[in-house]
C-alpha positions in Angstrom: -0.1 0.0 -0.1 1.7 3.5 -0.9 2.1 6.1 1.7 1.5 9.5 0.5 0.7 10.7 4.0 3.7 12.4 5.9 3.8 12.3 9.8 2.5 15.2 11.9 5.1 17.6 13.0 2.6 20.2 14.6 -1.2 20.4 14.8 -2.7 22.8 12.3 -6.3 23.9 11.9 -5.7 24.6 8.3 -9.0 24.3 6.5 -10.9 24.9 9.6 -12.6 28.2 10.8 -12.5 29.1 14.6 -16.0 30.3 15.5 -17.0 32.4 18.6 -17.3 30.2 21.7 -20.3 29.3 23.8 -20.1 29.4 27.5 -22.0 27.6 30.4 -20.6 27.8 34.0 -17.0 27.0 33.5 -17.3 25.1 30.4 -16.3 27.0 27.2 -16.8 25.2 23.9 -15.1 26.4 20.7 -16.9 25.3 17.6 -14.8 24.4 14.6 -16.4 24.9 11.2 -15.4 23.4 7.7 -16.8 25.1 4.6 -15.4 22.4 2.2 -15.3 18.7 3.5 -14.5 15.6 1.4 -17.6 13.7 0.4 -15.6 10.4 0.4 -14.8 10.0 3.9 -17.2 9.2 6.9 -16.9 8.3 10.5 -19.4 6.5 12.5 -20.2 5.2 16.1 -20.1 1.4 17.0 -21.7 1.0 20.6 -20.4 -1.7 22.8 -22.9 -2.6 25.5 -20.8 -4.9 27.8 -21.0 -4.3 31.5 -17.6 -2.9 32.7 -14.7 -3.2 30.2 -13.6 -4.2 26.8 -10.1 -5.7 26.2 -7.9 -4.8 23.2 -5.4 -7.7 22.5 -2.7 -9.0 20.4 -1.8 -12.6 19.3 -4.2 -15.4 18.6 -7.9 -15.0 19.5 -8.3 -18.6 20.8 -5.7 -17.7 23.7 -5.7 -13.9 23.6 -2.8 -12.2 25.4 -4.0 -9.2 27.1 -2.3 -5.9 26.1 -4.8 -3.2 27.1 -7.7 -3.3 29.4 -10.2 -0.6 30.0 -13.8 0.5 29.8 -14.6 1.3 26.1 -18.2 2.4 25.3 -17.8 2.7 21.8 -15.5 2.5 18.7 -15.3 4.4 15.5 -15.6 3.1 12.2 -14.0 5.2 9.3 -15.6 4.5 5.8 -14.3 5.7 2.4 -15.7 5.4 -1.0 -14.3 7.8 -3.8 -16.8 9.7 -5.7 -19.7 9.4 -3.2 -21.5 12.0 -1.0 -23.0 9.7 1.8 -22.1 6.4 3.4 -24.7 3.8 3.8 -25.5 3.0 7.5 -25.0 -0.2 6.9 -24.1 -3.7 8.6 -20.3 -3.3 8.1 -20.7 -0.1 10.3 -23.1 -1.5 12.9 -21.7 -4.8 13.4 -20.3 -6.3 16.3 -16.2 -6.9 16.4 -14.7 -9.5 19.0 -15.9 -12.0 21.0 -17.9 -11.4 24.4 -16.5 -13.5 27.3 -19.2 -13.7 30.5 -17.4 -14.1 33.8 -20.8 -14.2 35.7 -20.1 -10.8 37.4 -19.3 -8.9 34.1 -19.3 -9.3 30.3 -16.1 -8.5 28.7 -15.5 -7.8 25.1 -12.0 -9.2 23.4 -10.9 -7.2 20.4 -8.1 -8.0 18.1 -5.8 -4.9 17.9 -6.6 -1.2 18.7 -7.3 -0.5 14.7 -8.3 -3.2 12.4 -9.3 -3.0 8.6 -12.6 -4.6 8.5 -13.4 -4.4 4.5 -11.9 -2.9 1.3 -13.2 0.6 2.7 -13.6 0.8 6.3 -11.4 0.6 9.5 -12.4 0.2 13.1 -10.3 1.8 15.8 -11.0 2.6 19.3 -11.1 6.2 20.2 -8.8 7.8 22.4 -7.7 4.4 23.7 -5.5 4.3 20.6 -3.6 7.4 21.7 -3.5 6.3 25.7 -2.2 2.5 24.4 0.9 4.3 22.8 1.3 6.5 26.1 1.4 3.7 28.3 3.9 1.6 26.2 6.3 4.5 25.8 9.5 3.2 27.3 8.1 0.2 28.5 10.6 -2.4 28.0 12.9 -1.2 30.8 16.6 -1.6 31.4 18.4 -3.1 28.3 21.6 -3.6 30.4 21.6 -5.6 33.6 22.3 -2.6 36.0 22.8 -3.7 39.7 20.5 -0.9 40.7 17.4 -2.6 39.4 15.2 -5.3 40.7 15.0 -8.8 39.5 11.6 -8.0 38.2 12.8 -4.7 36.3 15.6 -6.9 34.6 13.3 -9.7 33.5 9.8 -8.2 32.9 10.6 -4.6 32.1 7.9 -2.0 33.7 5.2 -4.9 34.1 1.6 -3.4 33.9 1.3 0.1 33.3 -1.9 1.8 34.1 -3.2 5.2 34.5 -6.5 6.5 35.9 -8.9 9.1 34.6 -12.3 10.6 34.5 -15.3 10.0 32.4 -16.6 13.5 30.8 -19.8 12.9 32.8 -17.6 13.5 36.0 -16.7 16.8 34.9 -18.9 19.5 36.3 -21.3 21.3 33.8 -20.0 19.3 31.1 -23.2 17.4 30.2 -25.5 20.3 30.4 -23.1 22.4 28.1 -23.0 19.6 25.5 -26.9 19.5 25.8 -27.8 23.3 25.4 -24.9 24.5 23.1 -25.9 25.3 19.5 -24.3 23.1 16.7 -23.3 25.3 13.7 -24.6 24.2 10.5 -20.8 23.5 9.0 -19.5 22.5 12.5 -17.0 19.3 12.4 -15.4 19.8 15.8 -14.7 21.7 19.0 -12.1 22.8 21.4 -13.2 22.0 24.9 -11.8 24.4 27.6 -12.7 23.9 31.5 -12.1 26.9 33.7 -10.2 28.1 30.3 -7.7 25.5 30.1 -7.8 23.5 27.1 -9.1 19.9 27.8 -9.4 18.1 24.4 -9.8 18.8 20.7 -12.3 16.9 18.6 -12.5 16.9 14.8 -14.3 14.8 12.2 -14.8 14.7 8.4 -18.1 15.8 7.9 -20.9 17.9 9.7 -23.2 15.3 9.7 -20.8 12.9 11.6 -20.4 15.5 14.0 -23.9 16.0 14.8 -24.0 12.1 15.5 -21.0 12.0 17.5 -21.3 15.5 19.4 -22.6 13.5 22.6 -19.8 10.9 22.7 -17.5 13.6 24.3 -19.3 12.7 27.5 -17.9 9.0 27.0 -14.4 10.2 26.5 -11.9 10.3 29.5 -10.1 13.4 30.8 -7.3 13.8 33.1 -7.3 14.6 37.0 -6.5 18.4 36.0 -9.7 18.8 34.2 -11.9 16.9 36.8 -10.6 19.2 39.4 -11.1 22.4 37.5 -15.1 21.2 36.7 -15.3 20.6 40.5 -13.8 23.9 41.5 -14.4 26.5 39.1 -17.7 27.4 37.4 -16.9 30.8 35.9 -14.5 31.4 33.0 -12.7 34.5 32.5 -14.7 37.3 30.9 -13.9 37.7 27.1 -16.2 40.6 25.7 -15.6 41.6 22.0 -18.4 43.9 21.0 -19.4 46.0 17.8 -19.2 49.6 18.1 -22.6 50.3 17.0 -22.0 54.2 16.6 -19.6 53.5 13.8 -22.1 51.4 11.7 -24.0 53.2 9.0 -25.3 50.3 6.7 -25.6 46.4 6.0 -22.1 46.1 4.5 -20.3 48.1 7.3 -22.2 45.6 10.0 -21.3 42.5 7.8 -17.7 43.7 7.9 -17.7 44.5 11.8 -19.1 41.1 12.4 -16.5 39.3 10.3 -13.7 41.2 12.2 -15.2 40.4 15.6 -15.3 36.5 14.7 -11.7 36.9 13.1 -10.6 38.2 16.5 -12.5 35.5 18.5 -11.2 32.9 16.3 -7.4 34.4 16.8 -7.9 34.7 20.4 -9.3 31.0 20.9 -6.3 29.7 18.7 -3.9 31.6 21.1 -5.8 30.0 24.3 -5.1 26.6 22.5 -1.3 27.5 21.5 0.3 24.8 23.9 -1.8 22.2 22.0 -1.5 23.7 18.2 1.9 25.1 18.3 3.9 22.3 20.1 6.1 20.0 18.2 4.8 16.5 18.2 6.4 12.9 18.6 4.4 10.8 16.1 3.9 7.1 15.4 2.2 6.1 12.4 -0.4 3.3 13.2 -2.4 2.7 9.8 -1.9 3.7 6.2 -5.2 3.6 4.0 -5.0 4.7 0.4 -4.9 8.4 0.5 -5.3 8.9 4.6 -3.0 7.9 7.5 -4.0 7.2 11.0 -1.3 8.4 13.8 -1.1 8.9 17.3 1.2 11.5 19.1 2.6 13.1 22.1 3.6 16.6 22.5 7.3 17.4 23.1 7.3 17.0 26.7 7.4 20.2 28.9 8.2 18.9 32.5 6.4 22.0 33.9 3.9 23.0 31.5 0.8 21.1 29.6 1.3 18.3 27.7 -1.1 16.2 25.4 -1.5 12.9 23.7 -3.8 12.1 21.0 -4.5 10.6 17.5 -5.3 11.9 13.9 -6.2 11.3 10.4 -4.4 12.9 8.1 -5.3 13.3 4.4 -2.5 13.5 1.8 -3.0 17.3 1.4 -2.2 17.6 5.2 -5.1 18.3 6.5 -6.7 16.8 9.8 -10.1 14.9 9.0 -10.2 13.3 12.5 -8.5 14.7 15.7 -8.9 13.6 19.3 -6.7 14.6 22.0 -6.3 14.3 25.8 -4.4 16.5 28.4 -2.1 14.7 30.7 -2.1 15.5 34.4 1.1 16.8 35.9 1.8 13.5 37.6 1.3 11.6 34.4 3.8 14.1 32.5 6.3 13.5 35.7 6.2 9.5 35.1 6.5 9.8 31.3 9.5 12.4 31.5 11.4 10.4 34.1 11.1 7.2 32.0 12.1 9.1 28.9 15.3 10.5 30.7 16.1 7.0 31.7 15.7 5.5 28.4 17.5 8.4 26.9 20.6 7.4 29.0 20.2 3.6 28.6 18.5 3.5 32.2 22.0 4.4 34.0 20.7 6.1 37.2 23.9 8.2 37.9 24.3 9.4 34.6 20.4 10.3 34.4 20.6 12.1 37.6 23.6 14.1 36.7 21.8 15.3 33.6 18.8 16.0 35.6 21.0 18.3 38.0 20.4 16.1 41.1 22.0 13.3 43.0 21.4 9.5 42.6 19.5 9.5 45.7 17.3 12.2 44.9 16.6 10.4 41.4 15.7 7.4 43.3 13.2 9.2 45.6 11.8 10.8 42.6 11.4 7.5 40.9 9.5 5.9 44.1 7.3 9.2 44.4 6.1 8.7 40.7 5.2 5.2 41.2 8.4 3.1 39.8 10.0 2.2 43.3 9.2 -1.6 42.1 12.2 -1.3 39.5 14.7 -0.6 42.1 16.2 -3.1 44.7 15.0 -2.5 48.2 18.4 -1.8 49.7 18.8 1.0 47.1 15.5 2.6 48.3 16.4 2.2 51.8 19.8 3.9 51.6 18.2 6.8 49.5 15.6 7.4 52.2 18.1 7.2 55.1 20.6 9.8 53.3 17.4 12.0 52.8 16.6 12.0 56.3 19.9 12.8 57.1 20.0 15.7 54.9 17.0 17.2 56.5 18.5 17.3 59.9 
């Protein structure tokens, strides 16, 4: 299969218009509009109705090896058909994939791969979980050299099981009401979600009809601890008033011009608010290549003390984003992946990594323990670091 789509280096809203925001309590939704959209690309939802969890696996389905376990309420099916203006809502979109295992207390769906080609012109993937699986798998193998500081488990199994906790969109204060009451524009294909004016996520689909069908699925996405806390604590965003100077309007043409200018100011400002997502360099991995589209997942270049995002995107050969879904990492998640990235960069050598980070080896050991990676290190190393830390505080 030819590969005409280059990897994303930065997120761009080229081909999209940023419309004025709508505010409900602490939730600000910024509509993204597309005046021209491709008639050959559509995105549909496939619902899963299992009790508590779905499981994505690798390997043979008869004896699956679990690689990712999470609650997954729905999948998305991408369909493409050159020259058509609509895609039939047929069985290939609504079918049930994977087998269901009944454990008595719960039913679990077992699915093969995060993204799976289902027919000549359809691809099923698990939204946002595709990005999270990549995030959890970063630097997963652990030490490649048998450094004496690492535990037997770390040397034989790597990091073992990695997990992260997140919150459903229904747990974010005011989000459900905001999605219910906000107006959906005629040509809207996406949205920037802000909670207490902190960018929470971006969501883009190929077609306005697809967006209307998938608008409410934002509640089924998951969000980090920061967004949950902001939704809990803040119910009023910053005032952002842009007004037309009525005394300078003499006719309809001047009014149209003033409205267009006001919308441009809004768009520029909201783009600025999302700058740490839209202007950041990305580390990108190609997941699946289609005829003229590419499915990719990414993480922003890590800023240890700043905001960081993971996400997934479908990019057409002209470089425009046809699908996008992002997740903002919490400070704790950023610390964990940053520490792993620094260890991997320096071949998991604790002394060299500590020196590059400007701290002592004991400080790095305690930092790893606080981040939840204490099990990687030998117990005596942890005890010595704790003892030296107590001495230094006296």
